[in-house]
C-alpha positions, 0 to 999 in steps of 0.5 A, a space after each residue: 744455639 740461635 733460633 732459625 727464622 723463617 723467610 718472613 722473619 718469624 721464628 718458629 717459637 714466636 707463633 703467628 700473632 698476625 694470623 689471629 687478627 686475620 682470622 678474627 677479621 674473616 670471622 667478623 666479615 663472614 656474614 658479608 662474604 656471601 651476599 654477592 653470590 646469593 644476590 647473583 644466584 637469585 637473579 640468575 635463577 629467576 632469569 633461567 626460569 623465565 627463559 625456560 618458560 618462554 621456550 616451553 610456551 613460545 612466548 619469548 621474551 615475555 617470561 624472561 623479562 618477567 623473570 628479570 623483574 621478579 629476580 631483581 625484586 627478590 634479590 633486593 628483598 633478600 638483601 634487605 632482610 640480610 642487612 636488617 639481620 646483620 645490623 640488628 634491626 636498626 633503621 
């Protein structure tokens, strides 16, 4: 009896050899996937804190701008630490 094939042309007995490569790629790149969201969260948190302080003290936009600068600097420093850790500390 001939084996049945799936729409993608693979037989159930052949396994998914292509999935192993995908899983390996995802595992290798997993540490890089969270960088963007981590940086955005850092900046947005500092902006929100600056906005909250401005509303509390009536000093708009002073603390919002300070929060923006602190957020960008903190995000850059966080990125730099992550880069150094991922590259093994090489310059």
